[in-house]
N, C-alpha and C positions, 0 to 999 in steps of 0.2 A: 505494501500500500505503499504509493510514495506522497509524501507531504512535502506540500509547498509552504516555503517559509515567508513569501512576502505579504504578510500581516502588515494592514494600512496604518498610518501615522495616529489617525483617530483610535483605532483597534490596539494599538500600542498603549496609548494614554489611557485608553479606558483599562487595560490590564494592571497599568502601574497603579491607577487610582481604587480600583478593586481590591488589589492584594494589602494596599497599605488600610484600607477600611476593613478589611478582614481581621489584619491582626492587630489593629486596635479593639475590634470585637472580641479578640481571643482574649486579648489582655484584661478588658474588662468582665468578662463572664468568667476567667480565671480567679480574678479577686473575689468576684462575687460567692463562688464556689468555696474558695479556700481563701481570706484574707492574707496579701502576703506574698502570693504567688501570681504569675503572669503568663504562664501556658498552661495549656489542658492539662499535660503530663505531670506537671508539678502540683497543680491544683488537685487532681484526682489522688494522687499519691500523699499528698498532705491530709486529704478528706480521711484516705484508708487511716492514715497514723491516729488521726483524731479519734475514729471511730476506736481502733485497737485500746486505746486510752481509757474507754468510756467501760468502767467494771460491769455496768449490767447490761445484759443485752437487749434487756426491755428498753432502757435509754439508748442504748446503740441504735435501735431500730426506729427510736423517734427521731435520732438525728438524719437518719436516711429522709424522711418526710419534709424536715427542714429543708435538704439538700434540693431533694424536688421541686420544692417551690422556687429555689433560686436558678436550679436547672431550667423550669419551664419560664422565668424571666429571662434567661439568656435565649432561649431560644425563641421567644418573641422578637429580641435583639437580633435574631439570624445568625446565630452562633453555634447553635449546635441543635439536634433531633434527640428528644428523648422516645426512643423506641420501646422500653419495656420498663414497668415498675412492678414490683409484687413487696408486699410489706403485710408481716403479721404481728404478732406481740412481742416475740424472740427472734425473729429472722426477717429479713429484707435481701432485693434486689434490684440492680439499676444497670440497664443497658442504654448508652447514649452514644449517638454519631457525633463526631466534632468535626471542625473545619479548622485547618490549620495552612498558613501559607510556607511553602517550603520544597527543595529542589527535589527531584527524581529520586525517587525511594532507591534504586538501583545506581543512578548515575549522582553524585553529590557533585556537580558541576553544572556550568547553563543557567538558564533565566528559570525563577521561581516560580510555582504555579499551585495548586491547592491539594492538599492531602486532605481525605476522609477517612477518618480512624474510626473503630467503634472501642469504647470503654465500659467493662464490665464489673462491678462491684458487689460482692455477695458478702451478705453476714449470716452464718449459720446460726442454728440453734443453742449451740454448744460455745457461742462467742468466738469461732472461730472467721477469720475475715480473707478475703481473698480477693486480688485484681487480677484483670487480664485485659490486654489492648491488640488490636492487631488492624493492619491498614487494610481499607477496604477499596479504595480507587484513588488515583491521582489525575488530575485534570491539567494537562501540558498548558503554558502559556500561550502558547500557537491556539490550542483549542479556544481559550477564554476570548483572544482577540476575534477568533472566528464568530465566536456566540456574539458578540458586540455587532459585528458585521453582517450576521445573517439573521437576527432576530432581535425584536423588542423583549424580550422575555426576562423578565428579571431572575437572576440566576438564585438569589437567596429570597425569593419572593414570599413564600407561607411553608407551610408543612408537606407542601407538596412540591417544594420546589427544585428546581434542577439540579443543584449541588446533592442535596439530599438523595434525590431519585438516581442519582448516578453512584451513590455512594450503596443505597440497597441495592442496584443492580451487580455491585462488586459481591454483596453478602449472600444474595441467592444463587447467582451464577457459578460460584465459585465450590458450591455445593456438585454441580454437575460434572463429572471429570471427563465427559466426552468433548465439553468447552474448553479445557484446558489449553491454553498456549494458541487458541482459536480467536476469531475475529468475532466480537461482541459490540451490541451498541445501542444505546437507550433513545427514544424519540421523544421529540414534542410535537406539536402541530405544523412549525415550520423550521424544523432542523433535524437533523441526526449524529448524534456525539458516537464518534465511531472509533474503536481501539482493537486491544487485544486483553483476553483475560490471563494475565502474564502471572508467572508463578516463582517466585524467589525463597531464600531460606532467611530467615530474620537472625537476630545476634545470638539468639537460645539455639540456634540449629535447626528451627522447626522452619518447616514450610507451610508457607502460606499463599492464596492467590488475592489477586488486587483488578479492578477494572484500569487498565491503563489507557485514558483517553487521549487520543494523538491528535484528534482534528476535529472538526464539526461541518457537515455537508450540508446543503439546502435540501429540504424535504422532497424537491421534483427532480435531484439529480436521476438521470435518464441512463447512465452508463449500465451494462447487466451486473457487473459485480454492486454498483451502489444501491441497485433496485432490490438485491437480495439481502444487504444491509439493513435498508429502510424496512423491508417487511419482517425481518428478525426483531431490530429495533422496536417494531409497531408490539410483538407479540411480548417481547421481553418487559415493556413499558408497563402492557396490561398484567404481567406476571408479578411486578413491583406492586401494582395497584392493589391486586387481590392479596398479595402477602400484608399490607397494610390493614386490610380490610379483616383479616383473617383474626382472632383473638389466640394466636399463639404466634411465639417468637422464634420457632424453629425455620430454618430455611428452608431446609432440605426439601427436594423435589419440586421445586417451581421451575428449573431449567430441562427438566427431564423432556418434556414434548417441544422444545424449541428446537427449532432445527441448526445444523452448524453450518458456519460459513468459515472456511480455510482463512487462515492470516498467512500472508506471503512474507513477514518480517523483513521487509525491505526499508523499514522506516529507520529513523537514525539511532534508537535506543537499541532495536535489535541488531542493526550493524556492529555498535560500540559493543554490546554484550557479546557477539560471535568472535571479534576482534581478541577481546580479553579472554574468553574460553579457549581459543587457540594458544594465546600466549601462556596460559596457565598451563596447560598442556605440553606446550615446548618446556617450559620451566621444570615441570615434573619429571620428563624425560632426561632433562641436564643434570638433574638432582640424582637421577638414580644411575647416571653414566658415572658420576664425580667419585 
């Protein structure tokens, strides 16, 4: 999938303003959840430490309710999306999608885009607290510029906003093995966000999948491959809708009936990853021969 890089000046200005605005929202939301923090990871880990220091599970569970109210306020400011919340007298669980300005997860160089993460904090009845996080999607700066050029859609409009929709696409589609490292897309009325369901290994050595959004096409793009992407994108968007309407946070099964669209891995990130992989293989062979 060749990527055209000639984003207009207006598109570049839009992305610059958007990322500055989002970074400010993250700082405000993090401080709201956990005073003294300025990033989502720091805020959630500080919140977890606060829970751990609370001796009684009933009081710890009550803290979750207060955190939910603050997260709902952050959601209204379009800084996150609360996907799931459960609370009983002695236990609680919250799952939140957050938006952060960052470089590509696999390439810490180049222009910054937007990463959608999921954070999950659980309090068990025995007082044990655990936290987990994973990247769900990355929206390249080029794709953000194309969004400005090809749609009037507010990327952080509301609960069904584009960035949240892209995050949920990564959440449900990574459960479908047949789509791993193939093209996936997300549709709005006037554009198609296209990319790859890319898989990687995190700092803990665990493999995870995320929707790597490479560019945005107009809805009426008419090349045969683009038509297939649009058709798939519409079905994925409906799957995301059905997931959000369901009273169950389990993301498995939603991609099972969605057709596979092969990805040709000709984009800049795929090419650089291929070069790195080849170089690593050469280095390993050299070490064995040393």
